[in-house]
C-alpha positions as CSV (number, residue, x, y, z in Angstrom):
1,M,-24.9,-11.1,0.1
2,E,-27.5,-10.7,-2.7
3,G,-29.7,-8.6,-0.4
4,E,-26.7,-6.4,0.6
5,L,-25.8,-5.7,-3.0
6,T,-29.3,-4.8,-3.9
7,R,-29.5,-2.4,-1.0
8,V,-26.1,-0.8,-1.8
9,L,-26.7,-0.4,-5.5
10,R,-30.2,1.0,-4.9
11,C,-28.3,3.9,-3.3
12,Y,-26.5,4.5,-6.6
13,G,-29.6,4.5,-8.8
14,L,-28.2,2.0,-11.3
15,G,-31.1,-0.2,-11.7
16,E,-31.6,-3.9,-10.8
17,V,-28.6,-6.2,-10.2
18,Q,-28.4,-8.7,-13.1
19,A,-25.2,-10.5,-12.1
20,A,-22.5,-10.3,-9.4
21,R,-19.4,-12.3,-8.5
22,R,-16.9,-12.0,-5.8
23,V,-13.3,-11.2,-6.9
24,E,-10.1,-11.8,-4.9
25,R,-8.3,-8.6,-5.8
26,G,-6.5,-7.6,-2.7
27,F,-6.2,-9.3,0.7
28,V,-8.1,-7.0,3.0
29,D,-11.3,-5.5,1.4
30,E,-14.2,-7.4,0.0
31,N,-14.8,-6.8,-3.8
32,W,-17.4,-7.7,-6.4
33,I,-17.9,-7.2,-10.1
34,V,-21.6,-6.3,-10.5
35,E,-23.7,-5.9,-13.6
36,T,-26.8,-3.8,-13.6
37,E,-29.2,-2.3,-16.2
38,R,-26.7,0.6,-16.6
39,G,-23.5,-1.3,-17.0
40,R,-20.7,-3.2,-15.2
41,Y,-19.0,-1.9,-12.0
42,F,-16.5,-2.7,-9.4
43,L,-17.8,-2.6,-5.9
44,K,-15.5,-2.5,-2.8
45,R,-16.5,-2.8,0.8
46,R,-13.7,-1.5,2.9
47,H,-12.2,-3.6,5.6
48,P,-12.7,-2.0,9.1
49,R,-9.0,-1.2,9.3
50,R,-9.3,0.9,6.1
51,R,-12.3,3.0,7.2
52,Q,-10.3,6.1,7.8
53,P,-11.9,9.4,8.7
54,E,-14.1,10.7,6.0
55,Q,-11.8,13.6,5.2
56,V,-9.0,11.0,4.4
57,I,-11.3,9.1,2.1
58,R,-12.4,12.3,0.4
59,A,-8.8,13.2,-0.1
60,Q,-8.0,9.8,-1.6
61,H,-10.9,10.3,-4.0
62,E,-9.7,13.8,-4.8
63,L,-6.4,12.2,-5.7
64,I,-8.1,9.9,-8.1
65,E,-10.0,12.8,-9.8
66,H,-6.8,14.8,-10.0
67,L,-5.1,11.9,-11.8
68,R,-8.0,11.4,-14.2
69,R,-7.8,15.1,-15.1
70,A,-4.2,14.5,-16.0
71,S,-5.2,11.6,-18.3
72,F,-3.6,9.1,-15.9
73,P,-5.3,5.6,-15.9
74,A,-7.0,5.9,-12.6
75,P,-10.5,4.4,-12.1
76,T,-13.7,6.4,-12.6
77,L,-15.5,6.8,-9.3
78,V,-19.3,6.5,-9.4
79,P,-21.0,8.9,-6.9
80,A,-23.8,7.7,-4.7
81,A,-27.3,9.3,-5.1
82,T,-26.3,11.7,-2.3
83,G,-23.5,13.1,-4.4
84,E,-20.8,11.6,-2.1
85,S,-18.0,9.6,-3.7
86,F,-18.5,6.8,-1.2
87,L,-21.4,5.2,0.6
88,A,-21.8,4.7,4.3
89,L,-24.6,2.2,5.0
90,E,-25.5,0.2,8.0
91,G,-22.0,0.5,9.5
92,E,-20.2,-0.4,6.3
93,L,-18.4,1.8,3.8
94,Y,-18.6,1.2,0.1
95,E,-16.9,2.6,-3.1
96,L,-18.1,2.0,-6.6
97,E,-16.0,2.4,-9.8
98,E,-16.7,1.8,-13.4
99,Y,-15.3,-1.6,-14.3
100,I,-11.9,-1.7,-16.1
101,D,-11.7,-4.6,-18.5
102,G,-8.0,-5.2,-18.1
103,R,-5.7,-8.2,-17.8
104,P,-3.2,-9.0,-15.1
105,Y,0.5,-8.3,-15.0
106,H,2.6,-11.1,-16.6
107,P,6.0,-11.5,-14.9
108,D,7.5,-13.2,-17.9
109,R,6.9,-10.2,-20.2
110,P,9.7,-7.6,-20.0
111,E,7.3,-5.1,-21.6
112,H,5.0,-5.4,-18.6
113,L,7.9,-4.7,-16.2
114,E,9.0,-1.7,-18.2
115,E,5.4,-0.4,-18.5
116,A,5.0,-0.8,-14.7
117,A,8.2,1.3,-14.2
118,R,7.1,4.0,-16.6
119,T,3.7,4.2,-15.1
120,L,5.1,4.6,-11.6
121,G,7.1,7.5,-13.0
122,R,4.0,9.0,-14.7
123,Y,2.1,8.7,-11.4
124,H,4.8,10.6,-9.5
125,A,5.0,13.2,-12.2
126,C,1.2,13.7,-12.1
127,V,1.1,14.2,-8.3
128,E,3.9,16.7,-8.0
129,G,2.4,19.8,-6.3
130,F,-0.8,17.9,-5.2
131,A,-0.9,17.5,-1.5
132,P,-4.2,17.5,0.4
133,Q,-3.6,18.1,4.1
134,A,-5.5,15.0,5.1
135,L,-3.0,12.8,3.3
136,R,0.0,14.7,4.7
137,E,-1.0,13.7,8.2
138,R,-0.9,9.9,7.9
139,G,2.5,9.3,9.5
140,K,5.9,8.2,8.3
141,L,6.7,4.9,6.6
142,Y,9.9,3.0,6.7
143,Y,12.0,5.0,9.1
144,P,14.6,3.4,11.5
145,E,12.5,4.5,14.5
146,N,9.7,2.3,13.2
147,W,12.1,-0.6,12.8
148,Q,13.4,-0.1,16.4
149,A,9.9,0.0,17.8
150,I,9.1,-3.3,16.1
151,L,12.3,-4.9,17.4
152,T,11.4,-3.8,20.9
153,R,8.0,-5.5,20.6
154,M,9.7,-8.6,19.4
155,R,12.2,-8.5,22.2
156,E,9.3,-8.5,24.7
157,T,6.9,-10.9,23.1
158,W,9.4,-13.5,21.8
159,Q,11.5,-13.1,25.0
160,L,14.7,-12.8,23.0
161,D,16.9,-12.3,26.0
162,R,15.9,-15.8,27.4
163,D,17.6,-17.7,24.6
164,V,21.3,-17.4,24.0
165,E,21.0,-17.8,20.2
166,L,18.1,-15.4,19.9
167,A,19.8,-12.9,22.1
168,R,22.8,-13.0,19.6
169,F,20.4,-12.3,16.8
170,E,18.8,-9.4,18.7
171,R,22.3,-7.8,19.2
172,Q,23.0,-8.0,15.5
173,L,19.6,-6.6,14.6
174,E,20.0,-3.8,17.0
175,S,23.5,-3.0,15.5
176,L,22.0,-2.9,12.1
177,A,19.2,-0.6,13.3
178,H,21.7,1.9,14.6
179,D,23.7,1.6,11.4
180,L,20.7,2.3,9.3
181,A,19.7,5.3,11.5
182,A,23.1,6.8,10.9
183,R,22.7,6.4,7.2
184,Y,19.2,8.0,7.2
185,A,20.7,11.0,9.0
186,G,22.9,11.6,6.0
187,H,20.2,11.5,3.3
188,G,19.8,15.2,3.0
189,E,16.6,16.6,1.7
190,L,14.4,14.1,-0.3
191,P,11.5,15.0,-2.6
192,H,8.2,14.2,-1.0
193,L,4.8,13.6,-2.7
194,I,1.6,11.7,-2.2
195,I,2.6,8.1,-3.0
196,H,0.1,5.5,-4.2
197,G,1.2,3.4,-1.3
198,D,0.4,0.0,-2.7
199,Y,2.1,-0.2,-6.1
200,H,2.3,-3.8,-7.1
201,A,1.2,-6.1,-9.9
202,G,-2.2,-6.9,-8.3
203,N,-3.2,-3.3,-8.7
204,L,-2.2,-3.0,-12.4
205,L,-4.6,-3.8,-15.3
206,F,-3.2,-4.2,-18.8
207,D,-4.5,-4.0,-22.4
208,G,-1.7,-5.8,-24.2
209,D,1.5,-4.2,-23.0
210,R,-0.2,-0.9,-21.9
211,I,-1.5,-0.2,-18.4
212,I,-5.1,0.9,-18.6
213,G,-5.8,0.9,-14.8
214,L,-3.9,1.6,-11.6
215,V,-6.3,0.9,-8.8
216,D,-6.6,0.9,-4.9
217,Y,-5.5,4.2,-3.5
218,D,-6.4,3.4,0.2
219,K,-2.8,3.7,1.3
220,A,-2.0,7.0,-0.4
221,S,0.1,9.3,1.9
222,W,2.8,12.0,1.9
223,Q,6.2,10.2,1.9
224,P,9.6,10.5,0.2
225,R,9.3,9.6,-3.5
226,V,12.2,7.2,-3.2
227,A,10.3,5.1,-0.6
228,E,7.7,4.1,-3.2
229,L,10.4,3.3,-5.8
230,A,12.1,1.1,-3.2
231,E,8.8,-0.7,-2.5
232,A,8.2,-1.2,-6.2
233,L,11.7,-2.5,-6.8
234,I,11.3,-5.0,-4.0
235,Y,8.1,-6.3,-5.5
236,F,9.1,-6.4,-9.2
237,A,12.7,-7.5,-8.8
238,S,12.2,-10.3,-6.2
239,P,12.5,-13.9,-7.4
240,R,9.4,-16.0,-7.3
241,P,9.8,-18.5,-5.9
242,G,12.8,-17.6,-3.8
243,P,15.0,-19.3,-1.2
244,F,13.2,-17.8,1.9
245,I,10.4,-19.8,3.5
246,H,9.7,-17.8,6.7
247,L,9.4,-14.2,5.5
248,V,6.9,-12.3,3.4
249,Y,9.8,-11.6,1.0
250,P,11.0,-14.6,-1.1
251,G,14.6,-13.6,-1.4
252,F,17.2,-11.1,-2.6
253,L,16.7,-8.8,-5.6
254,A,17.6,-9.9,-9.1
255,W,19.8,-7.4,-10.9
256,E,18.3,-7.7,-14.4
257,P,14.7,-6.7,-13.4
258,F,16.1,-4.2,-10.8
259,T,18.1,-2.4,-13.5
260,R,15.3,-2.6,-16.1
261,F,12.8,-1.1,-13.6
262,V,15.1,1.8,-12.6
263,Q,15.8,2.6,-16.2
264,G,12.1,2.6,-17.1
265,Y,11.3,4.8,-14.2
266,A,14.1,7.2,-15.1
267,R,12.6,7.7,-18.5
268,V,10.0,9.8,-16.7
269,I,11.5,10.8,-13.3
270,T,15.2,11.5,-12.8
271,L,16.3,10.7,-9.2
272,D,18.5,13.3,-7.6
273,E,21.7,12.3,-6.0
274,N,20.2,12.3,-2.5
275,E,17.5,9.9,-3.7
276,A,20.0,7.6,-5.4
277,Q,22.0,7.5,-2.1
278,A,18.9,6.8,0.0
279,L,17.4,4.1,-2.3
280,P,19.5,1.2,-0.9
281,D,18.7,2.3,2.7
282,Y,14.9,2.3,2.0
283,V,15.2,-1.2,0.5
284,W,16.9,-2.3,3.6
285,C,14.5,-0.6,6.0
286,I,11.4,-2.0,4.1
287,W,12.8,-5.5,4.2
288,F,13.6,-5.3,7.9
289,S,10.6,-3.5,9.3
290,V,7.9,-5.4,7.2
291,S,9.6,-8.7,7.8
292,L,9.7,-8.3,11.6
293,R,6.1,-6.9,11.7
294,R,4.7,-9.8,9.7
295,L,6.5,-12.3,11.8
296,L,5.0,-10.7,14.9
297,E,1.5,-10.7,13.4
298,R,1.8,-14.3,12.5
299,A,3.3,-15.5,15.7
300,P,2.7,-13.2,18.7
301,R,4.7,-15.6,20.9
302,R,8.1,-17.0,20.0
303,P,7.5,-19.7,17.3
304,P,9.7,-22.9,16.9
305,E,11.1,-21.4,13.6
306,A,12.2,-18.2,15.3
307,V,15.9,-18.8,14.7
308,A,15.5,-19.7,11.0
309,A,13.2,-16.7,10.5
310,L,15.6,-14.2,12.1
311,Q,18.5,-15.7,10.0
312,E,16.5,-14.8,6.9
313,V,15.9,-11.3,8.2
314,L,19.6,-10.8,8.8
315,A,20.4,-12.2,5.4
316,L,18.2,-9.6,3.7
317,A,19.7,-6.8,5.8
318,N,23.2,-7.9,5.1
319,W,22.6,-8.3,1.4
320,A,21.1,-4.7,1.2
321,R,24.1,-3.3,3.1
322,A,26.6,-5.3,1.0
323,N,25.0,-4.2,-2.3
324,A,24.2,-0.6,-1.4
325,R,27.0,0.7,-3.7
326,R,25.7,-1.3,-6.7
327,M,22.1,-0.1,-6.2
328,F,23.4,3.5,-5.9
329,E,25.4,3.1,-9.2
330,V,22.4,1.6,-11.1
331,A,20.3,4.7,-10.0
332,C,23.1,7.1,-11.0
333,Q,23.7,5.4,-14.3
334,A,20.0,5.6,-15.2
335,K,20.1,9.3,-14.3
336,R,23.1,10.0,-16.5
337,K,21.7,7.9,-19.4
338,E,18.4,9.9,-19.4
339,S,20.2,13.2,-19.2
340,L,22.4,12.7,-22.3
């Protein structure tokens, strides 16, 4: 790897590599912290799945520059010697940023949770009116039709109809999918913007209780604003560890961090009534679609734990449906509180 780093950094004109170490930030790309004669940098080699067309990458980098102009804590991109904000070399794609000397999110510090909520609100405020066409064309996230397509794949690959118990789960999941589709149809018009797309603790860097870096914009796309809030709530309000053992999600949401996060977000962004009504449905849809997709990725054929895994999926969906009113009320109360 030393030779690769030398070749890459030579294209940036930053002098000789003095030190480098691999870091495990993220689960897809390969990342290094490198020190040269000019300073310390963060180098990312994009995974093949994230090597989007160049116009998409340029739009993502345009988003970062837009945020920095708004004094938002986005990273500083370092252009290659060609002037491009990324480097294509020997079939690989690299990005270089100035190193942010921050500390990780601490789940036991309420101040970190509140700062994460406010920063998501700040991000959404900064990107209002910013909509490069390349990021508007990246497809929909978390819609019932996506859920139904995943369920169809599971029906075929896990052969759900060949097992009486699994067939019963399939019917319940199908019923829930139709129920959710009907709820989505009643959402009304929802505010859309370019969401960050990967807002979780691993992409936040702190100095004390203040966020000094929000990184990794590879999943930025044009989506309903409330979809990203739902994603963040699932991450920041989920128990760790939780009761589930077969899903990517550890368990149901905890009300104290859920409420605290919504209130922190509402200090910057006030959800309209349509968004408050849609929030529980997005939580439900994210849980359902991501859980099923990850189960399929991990086990293309029906695994021995199929029944237990689908029981957990149903438990999540039923919890979201049963607690939809309470989630809606938390969002509305936060709106009223901030409007006083």
